[in-house]
Every structure is written in C-alpha cells, then in structure tokens.
C-alpha positions in Angstrom: 78.8 61.7 89.5 76.9 64.1 87.9 78.1 66.7 85.8 79.7 70.4 87.2 76.7 71.8 85.3 73.9 70.1 86.8 75.1 70.6 90.1 76.4 73.7 90.6 72.6 74.8 88.2 70.0 73.6 91.1 71.2 75.5 93.9 71.5 78.8 91.5 68.0 78.2 90.1 66.9 77.9 93.3 68.3 81.7 94.3 66.9 83.1 90.6 63.6 81.9 91.2 63.3 83.8 94.3 64.7 86.8 93.3 61.9 86.5 90.0 59.6 85.3 92.2 59.9 88.1 94.3 60.7 91.3 92.2 58.2 93.8 91.3 59.8 96.5 90.2 60.9 98.0 86.3 62.8 96.2 84.1 65.9 97.9 84.6 65.9 97.1 88.3 65.0 93.7 88.1 68.1 93.1 86.0 70.6 94.9 88.5 68.0 92.1 90.9 68.7 89.7 89.0 72.6 89.6 88.5 72.8 90.6 92.3 71.1 87.3 93.1 73.3 85.2 90.1 76.6 86.7 92.2 75.2 85.5 95.7 73.8 82.6 94.5 77.9 81.6 93.8 79.6 83.1 96.6 77.4 81.1 98.6 78.8 78.2 96.4 82.4 78.9 97.0 82.2 77.5 100.8 83.0 81.0 102.6 82.5 79.9 106.0 84.1 82.1 108.7 87.9 81.4 109.9 88.0 78.8 112.8 88.4 81.2 116.0 91.6 79.8 118.1 91.0 79.7 121.8 94.6 79.6 123.7 93.0 77.8 126.8 92.0 74.5 123.6 94.7 72.0 124.3 93.8 71.2 120.6 94.6 74.6 119.7 98.2 73.6 117.2 95.9 71.2 115.4 93.1 73.3 114.8 95.4 76.2 113.6 97.2 73.5 111.4 93.8 72.6 109.9 92.6 76.0 109.6 95.5 77.0 107.1 94.1 75.1 104.6 91.0 77.2 104.9 92.5 79.4 101.7 93.5 77.2 99.8 90.3 74.8 99.9 87.5 77.9 100.1 88.9 79.4 96.8 87.6 78.4 93.0 91.1 77.9 91.2 90.5 80.9 89.5 89.3 83.4 91.4 86.1 85.7 90.1 86.0 83.8 86.9 82.0 82.3 87.2 80.8 85.7 86.2 83.1 86.3 83.7 83.2 86.3 79.4 80.5 83.9 77.6 78.7 84.1 81.7 78.4 87.6 81.3 77.3 88.7 78.2 73.9 85.7 79.1 73.0 87.9 81.7 73.3 90.5 79.6 71.0 88.9 77.4 69.1 87.7 80.2 68.3 91.4 81.6 67.3 92.5 78.2 64.8 89.3 76.9 63.5 90.2 81.2 63.1 93.6 80.9 60.8 93.4 77.5 58.5 91.1 78.8 58.3 89.0 75.7 60.1 86.4 76.8 59.5 83.6 79.6 61.9 85.0 82.5 62.0 80.9 83.9 63.8 80.0 80.8 65.4 83.1 80.2 67.2 82.7 83.5 67.5 78.8 83.3 69.7 79.8 79.9 71.6 82.9 81.1 73.2 80.5 84.0 74.0 77.6 81.8 75.8 79.7 80.5 77.8 80.9 82.8 78.4 77.8 84.8 79.5 76.2 81.3 82.2 79.4 80.7 83.4 78.8 84.5 84.0 75.4 84.1 86.5 76.2 81.8 87.8 78.8 83.3 91.0 77.7 84.1 91.9 75.6 81.5 91.4 78.9 79.4 93.5 81.4 82.0 96.1 78.6 82.1 96.5 78.8 78.3 96.7 82.3 78.1 99.4 82.4 80.4 101.5 79.3 78.4 103.6 80.2 75.5 102.8 76.8 74.1 100.5 73.9 74.4 103.9 71.7 76.2 104.6 74.6 78.8 100.4 74.8 79.1 100.4 70.9 80.1 103.5 71.2 82.4 101.9 73.8 84.5 98.3 72.2 84.9 100.6 68.4 86.1 102.2 71.0 88.3 99.1 72.4 89.6 97.8 69.3 89.8 100.8 68.2 92.0 100.4 70.8 94.0 96.7 69.8 94.8 97.3 66.7 95.5 100.0 67.1 98.2 97.4 69.7 99.6 94.6 67.6 99.6 97.8 64.7 102.0 98.4 67.9 103.9 94.8 68.5 104.7 94.0 64.8 105.4 97.0 64.6 107.6 96.0 67.7 109.6 92.5 66.7 109.9 93.2 63.2 111.3 96.4 64.7 113.9 93.4 67.6 115.4 90.9 64.2 115.4 92.9 62.6 117.7 93.8 65.3 120.3 90.1 65.5 120.7 89.3 62.2 121.0 92.6 61.4 123.1 91.1 64.6 125.6 87.8 62.8 125.8 89.1 59.9 126.9 91.3 61.9 129.8 87.7 63.3 130.7 85.8 60.2 130.9 89.2 58.9 132.8 89.3 61.6 135.0 85.7 61.5 135.8 85.8 57.5 136.0 88.5 57.6 138.5 86.8 59.9 140.7 89.0 63.2 140.3 86.5 64.9 138.5 82.7 65.4 139.2 80.4 64.3 136.8 79.2 68.3 136.5 82.9 69.3 135.1 83.2 66.0 133.2 80.1 66.8 131.1 81.0 70.5 130.6 84.1 69.6 129.3 83.5 66.5 127.6 80.7 69.1 125.3 83.5 71.6 125.0 85.1 69.2 123.1 82.4 67.7 121.3 81.1 71.8 120.5 84.7 72.5 118.8 85.1 68.7 116.5 81.7 69.8 115.4 82.7 73.1 114.3 85.7 71.2 112.8 83.5 69.2 110.8 81.9 71.0 109.6 84.7 72.8 107.8 86.2 69.3 107.2 82.9 69.4 104.6 83.3 72.5 102.9 87.0 71.8 102.2 85.6 68.1 101.0 82.6 70.2 98.8 85.6 72.6 96.9 88.0 69.9 96.0 85.0 68.1 94.0 84.4 71.4 92.7 88.4 72.0 91.7 88.3 68.6 90.4 85.3 69.2 88.3 87.7 72.2 86.7 91.0 69.9 86.6 88.8 67.2 85.0 87.8 69.5 82.2 91.1 71.5 81.8 92.2 67.6 81.6 90.1 67.2 79.5 90.3 70.3 76.4 94.1 69.6 76.8 93.7 66.1 75.1 92.1 67.7 72.3 94.3 71.3 72.1 97.7 68.7 72.3 97.0 64.9 71.5 99.0 62.9 74.3 102.2 61.9 72.6 103.6 57.7 73.0 106.1 58.9 75.5 105.8 57.3 79.4 106.4 61.1 80.7 103.9 62.2 78.2 101.9 65.5 80.5 99.2 66.1 78.5 98.7 61.7 79.5 99.7 62.3 82.9 97.3 65.3 83.3 94.6 63.2 82.5 95.5 60.3 85.2 95.8 63.0 87.8 93.0 64.5 86.9 90.4 61.1 86.9 92.3 59.2 88.9 94.6 60.4 91.3 93.3 63.3 92.8 89.6 61.9 92.9 90.8 59.1 95.2 92.6 61.5 97.7 90.0 63.6 97.2 87.8 60.2 98.3 90.0 59.5 100.9 90.1 62.4 102.6 86.1 62.2 102.7 86.1 59.0 104.1 88.2 59.9 107.2 86.0 62.7 107.5 83.0 60.1 107.4 84.3 57.8 110.2 85.2 61.0 112.2 82.2 62.1 112.5 80.1 58.8 113.1 83.3 57.9 115.6 82.5 60.9 117.2 79.2 60.0 118.6 81.0 57.3 121.0 84.5 59.6 121.7 82.6 62.3 123.5 79.5 60.2 125.4 81.1 60.3 128.8 78.7 57.4 129.6 80.9 55.5 127.1 83.6 53.6 128.8 84.5 51.1 125.9 88.5 51.4 125.0 88.4 53.9 122.1 91.7 53.3 120.5 90.3 51.0 118.0 89.2 54.3 116.5 92.8 56.4 115.8 93.8 52.7 114.2 90.9 52.2 112.1 91.0 56.2 110.8 95.2 56.3 110.5 95.7 53.4 108.6 92.8 53.4 106.9 
C-alpha cells in the first residue's frame, strides 16, 4: 500500500497545478486562490456524495435506506476539519508569502506546502485523542474503543450492502421470470430491470466511496497506533492496550475493509448477469458466493 502522503498528494498536486497555471493576478490574490484550491481539493478527497434518494415505490427502499445510514460515518474524516490545521496552515502561509515575492519556484513551494499539510493531517486523529486523554493509558483505551467501533461499523455496512444487493438481484430474477412466463411483456420487463440496474449502479458508487474512506480512516488509525507504540511502549500483559491497538489497526480493520471491498467487487461483476434480461441462468449461486465468502 502506498503511504498516505503519496496517495493524497497526487490529486492535491493536480488541483494546485491548475490553480497556479490559471492565475494571472497579484501576489495577495494568488495566495488566496492557492488556499481556496487546496481547501477545495481536500474537500473532494473526503468523498462527499449526494445522499442516496429514496423512492417510496422501490421494493428495496428499506435496504437502501439502511445502507445509506453509513454515509455519515464513512464520508467524514475521523477528526473533522483537521486537514488544514496546525502545521498545514503554517505551510500554506509560507507558500503564499514565497509565491508573492516571486523569489521561489511556485511548483516547489506548492508541493512542499501540500506535503506539510498532509503530514500534519495524518496525525490529527492521534493528537486530538492525546489532548483529550488524562494519561497514556487512557489514550490507549480510547483509541482501542474507536477501533472497536470502526470494526463494528464496517461489519454493519458490509451486512447492509449484502442485504441490499440480494434484494436487487432477487427483484431482477422476479422480473425475468415474469417475462419468461408471459406475465410481463418484454418492453415493460426491460424498463423494470433497467430501473433496478440504475439504482444498483448508484449504490455501487456509494459503496466504492465508503471503501475509499475506510482506507483513509485506517491510515489515521495505523499512524495513531504507531505513535502510541512510541509514546506508550507495550507491556508484557496479554491485554496490553498498545498491542491491541496495533493489532486492530494493522490487522483486524484492514482485513474487514478488504472483505468489504471484495464483496463490492463481486457484486459489481455479478450485476452484469443479474440485470441481463436475456440471461436466464439460475443466479442463486450469486447470493451464496457473496454472503458466505
């Protein structure tokens, strides 16, 4: 896996490059545009999406609504608004001053500023937790509590997506049977199955967004576990919270996230068969393979 800084920096560089190339204004205005571009780029990286609309006539509306509840969890950073705080803000200020003087290559300054902002962001969660804790033991317990909640939420989201996918595929199978048995004409069948395909494509897009943000959050948990290990070295006890945090952040949570990503990938691939009106194969295996993998 690429380091968090590398994966964040590439899209940020593109945003900043556009800002710098398009700007032909005074130094102060250029600094303002730079800061706005960085803020906009980071906002896009959080994966904000429109909420899934609920159609009262949709047979899968309950499953869709349940899946959508995870949106508020997995489309936010663990620490809200942390990406432009602390060292990141100072770096941007220095970048703006250097650009305004015309003495420094803006491409070099922008790259350094973005890297500095993201370095601070990667530890924002840990620093916030450390400030709230009375001592290192409480800090370790709090991080473990957050990791437990994260794992539970991933499990819940995985199960909710499985139920939603099963509903969509079952409805597609019902429509096929209706057309095959002559109870529904082909034109109506195509329209109905296309509706199911479009709704599922929307749900897949949101599911992908969840997965991306799970990864970003895991980066922060992993970095926090690393810092905790330095600040509070593990003891020999079996229930040592530092060791537990490291295991969860580098093992349990990534494994749960990987399982979720695989279930989304399988659902995407299987949807090509499920929503093909002319594919009359028995698709029961799709549900079994996904739900028990």
